[in-house]
C-alpha positions in Angstrom: 77.8 111.0 114.8 74.9 110.7 112.4 72.7 109.8 115.3 73.1 113.2 116.9 71.1 116.3 115.8 73.0 119.6 116.0 70.9 120.5 119.0 71.9 117.4 120.8 75.5 118.1 120.2 75.2 121.6 121.7 73.2 120.3 124.6 75.9 117.7 125.4 78.6 120.5 125.1 76.6 122.7 127.5 76.2 119.9 130.0 79.9 119.1 129.8 80.8 122.7 130.4 78.5 122.7 133.5 80.4 119.7 134.8 83.7 121.5 134.1 82.4 124.5 136.1 81.8 122.3 139.1 78.2 121.1 138.7 77.5 117.6 140.1 75.2 114.8 139.1 73.8 111.9 141.1 72.8 110.0 137.9 75.3 107.2 138.5 74.7 106.6 142.2 74.5 102.9 143.1 75.1 102.0 139.4 77.8 99.9 137.8 79.7 100.5 134.6 81.8 98.0 132.6 84.4 99.2 130.1 85.0 96.6 127.5 88.1 97.6 125.7 89.3 95.1 123.1 92.0 97.5 121.9 94.7 99.3 123.9 93.7 102.7 125.3 95.1 105.2 127.8 93.1 108.4 127.4 89.7 107.1 126.4 89.5 104.3 128.9 90.9 106.2 131.9 88.7 109.2 130.9 85.6 107.1 131.0 86.6 105.6 134.3 87.1 109.0 135.9 83.8 110.2 134.4 82.0 107.2 135.8 83.5 107.8 139.3 82.6 111.4 139.1 78.9 110.4 138.5 79.0 108.1 141.5 79.3 104.9 139.6 81.4 101.9 140.3 83.4 100.0 137.7 83.3 96.3 137.2 86.7 95.3 136.0 87.1 93.8 132.5 90.2 92.7 130.8 89.7 91.4 127.2 92.7 89.0 127.4 91.3 87.1 130.4 87.7 87.3 129.4 85.5 84.5 128.0 85.8 86.1 124.5 89.1 84.3 124.3 87.1 81.1 124.5 84.8 82.0 121.7 82.1 84.0 123.5 80.4 86.5 121.2 80.2 90.2 122.0 76.5 89.9 122.3 76.7 87.2 125.0 79.4 89.2 126.8 77.1 92.3 127.0 74.1 90.1 128.0 76.3 88.7 130.8 77.3 92.0 132.2 73.7 93.2 132.0 72.6 90.1 133.9 75.1 90.7 136.7 74.0 94.2 137.2 75.9 96.6 135.0 73.9 99.7 134.1 76.0 100.8 131.1 78.6 99.2 128.8 81.3 101.3 127.2 82.9 99.3 124.3 85.9 99.8 122.1 86.3 97.1 119.5 88.5 96.5 116.4 85.5 95.6 114.3 83.9 98.5 112.3 80.3 99.0 113.4 80.5 96.3 116.0 77.3 97.7 117.4 75.3 96.4 114.4 75.6 92.9 116.0 73.9 94.2 119.1 71.1 96.4 117.7 67.6 95.0 117.8 68.6 92.2 120.1 67.6 91.6 123.7 69.9 94.1 125.4 68.4 96.5 127.9 71.3 98.6 129.0 72.8 101.6 127.1 75.9 101.1 125.1 78.5 103.8 124.4 80.8 103.4 121.4 84.4 104.2 122.6 85.7 103.5 119.1 84.9 101.0 116.4 87.7 99.9 114.2 88.4 102.6 111.6 84.7 103.7 111.8 83.7 106.3 114.4 84.9 107.8 117.7 81.9 109.8 119.0 83.2 110.7 122.5 86.5 112.0 121.0 84.5 114.0 118.4 82.3 115.5 121.0 85.1 116.6 123.3 86.8 118.1 120.2 83.7 120.1 119.5 83.6 121.2 123.1 87.2 122.4 122.9 86.7 124.3 119.7 83.4 126.0 120.9 85.1 127.1 124.2 87.8 128.8 122.1 85.9 130.3 119.2 82.3 130.4 120.5 80.9 129.1 117.2 81.5 126.7 114.3 79.9 128.6 111.5 82.6 129.8 109.1 85.6 128.3 110.9 88.2 126.7 108.6 89.4 123.4 110.0 92.2 121.2 108.5 92.6 117.6 109.3 96.1 116.2 108.5 97.3 112.7 108.7 96.2 109.0 108.3 92.7 109.9 107.3 91.5 106.5 105.9 92.3 104.6 109.1 91.1 107.3 111.5 87.8 107.0 113.3 88.4 110.6 114.6 88.7 111.9 111.0 85.4 110.2 110.0 83.5 111.5 113.0 84.9 115.0 113.0 84.6 115.6 109.2 80.9 114.7 109.4 79.9 116.7 112.4 82.0 119.8 111.7 80.5 120.1 108.2 77.0 119.8 109.6 77.8 122.5 112.3 78.9 125.0 109.6 82.7 124.7 109.5 84.7 124.4 106.3 86.7 121.2 106.4 89.9 120.6 104.4 92.4 117.7 104.5 96.1 117.1 104.3 98.6 114.2 104.3 99.3 111.4 101.8 97.0 111.6 98.7 96.3 107.9 99.1 94.6 108.5 102.4 92.3 111.1 101.0 89.6 108.7 99.8 86.2 109.4 98.3 84.5 109.5 101.7 86.4 112.6 102.5 86.1 114.3 99.2 82.4 115.0 99.9 83.4 117.2 102.9 86.3 119.2 101.5 89.4 119.6 99.4 92.9 118.2 99.9 95.5 120.9 100.5 99.2 121.3 101.1 100.4 121.5 104.7 101.7 125.0 104.0 98.3 126.2 102.9 96.5 124.5 105.7 98.8 126.1 108.3 98.4 129.5 106.7 94.7 129.5 106.3 93.1 127.3 109.0 91.6 128.3 112.3 92.1 124.8 113.6 94.7 122.3 112.6 93.9 118.7 113.7 96.7 116.2 113.5 96.3 112.5 113.3 99.0 109.8 114.0 100.0 107.3 111.4 98.2 104.1 112.5 100.9 101.5 111.8 98.9 98.8 113.3 96.3 99.2 110.5 98.8 99.6 107.6 99.8 96.7 105.4 103.3 95.2 105.8 104.3 96.8 102.5 103.1 100.2 103.6 104.9 99.9 106.9 108.1 98.8 105.2 108.0 101.7 102.8 107.3 104.3 105.5 109.9 106.8 106.6 109.1 108.9 109.6 111.7 111.4 108.6 110.3 111.8 105.1 106.7 112.0 106.5 107.7 114.6 109.1 109.4 116.7 106.4 106.4 116.7 104.1 103.5 116.6 106.5 104.7 117.1 110.1 104.1 120.3 112.1 107.2 122.0 113.5 107.6 125.5 114.9 108.3 126.9 111.4 104.8 125.8 110.4 103.3 127.0 113.6 104.6 130.5 112.9 102.5 130.5 109.7 99.3 130.0 111.7 96.8 132.7 112.7 97.4 134.3 116.1 94.3 132.5 117.6 94.7 129.2 115.7 94.4 125.9 117.5 96.5 122.8 117.2 94.6 119.7 118.2 95.4 115.9 118.3 93.4 113.0 119.7 96.6 111.4 120.9 98.7 109.4 121.4 101.1 111.7 119.7 104.1 110.4 117.8 106.7 113.1 118.4 108.9 113.6 115.4 106.4 112.0 113.0 103.3 114.2 112.7 104.3 116.7 115.4 107.6 118.2 116.7 108.4 117.8 120.3 108.2 121.6 121.0 104.9 121.9 119.3 103.1 119.5 121.6 102.9 122.0 124.4 103.3 125.3 122.5 101.0 128.2 123.1 98.7 127.2 120.2 98.5 123.5 121.3 95.2 122.4 122.9 96.1 118.7 123.1 96.1 118.4 126.9 93.0 120.7 127.1 91.2 118.1 124.9 92.2 115.4 127.3 90.9 117.5 130.3 87.6 118.2 128.5 87.2 114.5 127.7 86.3 113.6 131.3 83.4 116.2 131.4 82.1 115.3 127.9 82.0 111.6 128.8 80.2 112.5 132.1 77.6 114.3 129.9 77.3 111.3 127.6 77.0 108.7 130.4 74.4 110.9 132.3 72.4 111.2 129.0 72.2 107.4 128.4 71.5 106.6 132.1 68.6 109.0 132.2 67.2 108.0 128.8 64.2 110.2 129.0 63.1 113.8 129.2 65.2 115.7 131.7 65.4 119.3 132.8 68.7 119.5 130.8 66.9 118.4 127.6 69.6 115.9 126.7 67.3 113.0 125.7 63.8 113.2 124.3 62.4 109.8 125.1 63.1 106.7 127.0 65.3 104.5 124.8 68.5 102.7 124.5 71.1 104.9 122.9 73.9 103.5 120.8 76.4 106.4 120.4 78.1 105.5 117.2 
């Protein structure tokens, strides 16, 4: 998210809202996209696929398990290959933090969109979150936003803490103290879940990423104890402000970080986030395909854009 100026964030949100309102774009006509997902995904992958189709693009199928990467091919060579066969954009999710560093400065001439790098960043999720908040409150300045959960393993937490602070929101954190590392302390304090629910305008929940925890951490984890201490149930929802938002990048783990009846309660915007994701990803894809000054003012020069 550090690559985006505040102005660019607002421009992408404005464009996504235009798409949501029914505006069309021909930016992807007769172009091909390839979605290289080396980690499992439902929302992000399918959202990019729908966004690409809405822009008139066709998808070149890619399955990591049956690709040449299983034979030792590097990510760089994979991207060069799909560029050579005619793909116009590569959307990549990869378990390696900052995987894009292996691609920068090399002979790649198609835009790359980061759909999530390890525990690093998740820019498209962050931008759709910003869109959802702005639609509800009309501003970021002065909003109090609490992020609760597995902070240290969450690329969403990293992206959102950075951009929310820059846009003028006051960010606070909750969850296990061991997950509240130095990288988050620069953005805001650690608070109890009671105080977060009572004071925040937005409560963002994160799942516990068991696939990234050590064996000892997983063996010592009790979902019942976690839910009791940090989970959001309707008792905690009742503490929230009347216009408060509950958000979650999903997948949700019901009964761990969120109660079943909270997922679709009146304050929950979880499925609205998913809906907005298609339009934000349309705006992102259009921006990198154009790559130059446009009437919408999204990009200011012809360039390859690595959305990290």
